[in-house]
C-alpha positions in Angstrom: 8.0 37.6 -42.4 8.6 34.3 -44.2 11.4 31.8 -43.9 13.9 31.3 -46.6 14.0 28.0 -48.4 17.1 26.7 -46.6 15.7 27.7 -43.2 12.4 26.0 -44.0 14.3 22.7 -44.7 16.2 23.0 -41.5 13.0 23.7 -39.6 11.2 20.7 -41.1 14.2 18.4 -40.4 14.3 19.6 -36.8 10.5 19.2 -36.5 10.7 15.6 -37.8 13.4 14.8 -35.3 11.4 16.2 -32.4 8.4 14.2 -33.5 10.5 11.0 -33.5 11.8 11.7 -30.0 8.3 12.5 -28.7 7.0 9.2 -30.1 9.8 7.3 -28.3 9.2 9.1 -25.1 5.5 8.2 -25.2 6.5 4.5 -25.5 8.8 4.6 -22.5 7.5 2.7 -19.5 6.2 4.5 -16.4 8.2 4.0 -13.2 6.5 3.3 -9.9 7.1 6.7 -8.4 5.9 8.3 -11.7 2.7 6.2 -11.6 2.1 7.2 -8.0 2.4 10.9 -9.0 0.3 10.6 -12.1 -2.5 8.7 -10.4 -2.2 10.5 -7.0 -1.9 7.3 -5.1 0.3 6.1 -2.2 3.0 3.5 -2.5 0.9 1.2 -0.3 -2.1 1.5 -2.7 0.2 0.9 -5.7 1.6 -2.2 -4.2 -1.9 -3.5 -3.1 -3.5 -2.9 -6.5 -0.5 -4.4 -8.3 -0.7 -7.5 -6.1 -4.4 -8.0 -6.6 -4.2 -7.4 -10.4 -6.1 -4.1 -10.6 -3.0 -2.2 -11.7 -1.2 -4.1 -14.4 2.6 -4.2 -14.8 4.3 -4.8 -18.1 7.4 -6.3 -16.4 10.2 -5.5 -14.1 13.5 -3.7 -14.3 16.5 -4.4 -12.2 19.1 -1.7 -11.7 22.2 -1.3 -9.6 22.1 2.0 -7.7 25.2 4.1 -7.5 27.3 3.4 -4.4 25.1 0.5 -3.3 26.0 -3.2 -3.2 22.5 -4.5 -4.0 20.4 -4.3 -7.1 16.9 -3.0 -6.9 14.0 -4.6 -8.9 10.7 -2.8 -9.5 7.6 -3.1 -11.7 7.2 -0.8 -14.7 3.8 0.2 -16.3 2.5 0.8 -19.8 1.9 4.6 -20.2 -1.4 3.9 -22.1 -2.6 1.7 -19.2 -1.8 4.4 -16.7 -3.5 7.0 -18.9 -6.6 4.7 -19.1 -6.7 4.3 -15.3 -6.4 8.0 -14.8 -9.1 8.8 -17.5 -11.6 6.4 -15.9 -10.8 7.7 -12.4 -10.3 4.1 -11.2 -8.2 5.0 -8.1 -11.3 6.6 -6.6 -13.4 3.6 -7.4 -10.7 1.2 -6.0 -10.5 3.2 -2.8 -14.2 2.9 -2.3 -14.1 -0.8 -2.9 -11.2 -1.1 -0.4 -13.2 0.8 2.2 -16.2 -1.5 1.8 -13.9 -4.5 2.1 -12.3 -3.2 5.3 -15.8 -2.4 6.8 -17.0 -6.0 5.9 -13.9 -7.5 7.4 -14.4 -5.5 10.6 -18.0 -6.5 10.8 -17.1 -10.2 10.2 -14.4 -10.0 12.9 -16.7 -8.4 15.4 -19.3 -11.1 14.8 -16.7 -13.8 15.2 -15.5 -12.2 18.5 -19.1 -12.0 19.8 -19.6 -15.7 18.9 -16.4 -16.6 20.7 -17.5 -14.7 23.8 -20.9 -16.2 23.8 -19.7 -19.8 23.6 -17.8 -19.5 26.9 -14.4 -20.0 25.3 -11.6 -19.1 27.7 -10.6 -15.4 27.4 -7.0 -14.5 27.1 -6.1 -12.4 30.1 -2.7 -10.6 30.3 -0.3 -12.2 32.8 0.6 -10.2 35.9 -2.8 -8.6 36.6 -4.9 -9.2 39.7 -7.7 -10.3 37.5 -5.5 -13.0 35.9 -4.2 -14.1 39.3 -7.7 -14.3 40.8 -9.3 -16.0 37.8 -6.7 -18.7 37.6 -7.3 -19.7 41.2 -3.6 -20.3 41.8 -3.3 -17.9 44.7 -0.4 -18.6 47.0 -0.8 -18.9 50.7 -0.1 -15.6 52.6 -0.5 -13.2 49.7 -3.9 -12.1 50.9 -2.2 -10.2 53.8 0.0 -8.2 51.3 -3.1 -7.5 49.2 -5.0 -6.1 52.2 -2.2 -3.7 53.0 -2.2 -2.5 49.5 1.3 -3.7 48.7 0.0 -5.7 45.7 -1.2 -3.1 43.2 -1.7 -3.3 39.4 0.9 -1.2 37.6 
């Protein structure tokens, strides 16, 4: 079955209009929540990667939400950039880099703590414990009798 001439003209006009709308939709910026859904990332990852420049913003938008006094400002993203990040599977690579960075920071922190302990620097002891009381040497006269009877116990 073939279309009649006037139906074909209407079909081509509708098809051209749909093509124009689709081109405009492709150029619309990607909102933060959409970027998280597309890339399967958490809001914390999006914010971290945006802050350190791995995820690039094309600007910000400020909107006033209905029934709210304050305006909300958020970053928007280029759809082609989001598509490129998705195609190259960069979130997986970035997660691996972040895990290596965390491990390195922990190792560095453990080394620093070990150096601090080995230099004989005073340790911070919570106030109110027997150990803190005994190590400070500021015991009050007469408290030993209470301690012997078990009346002074650590909570």
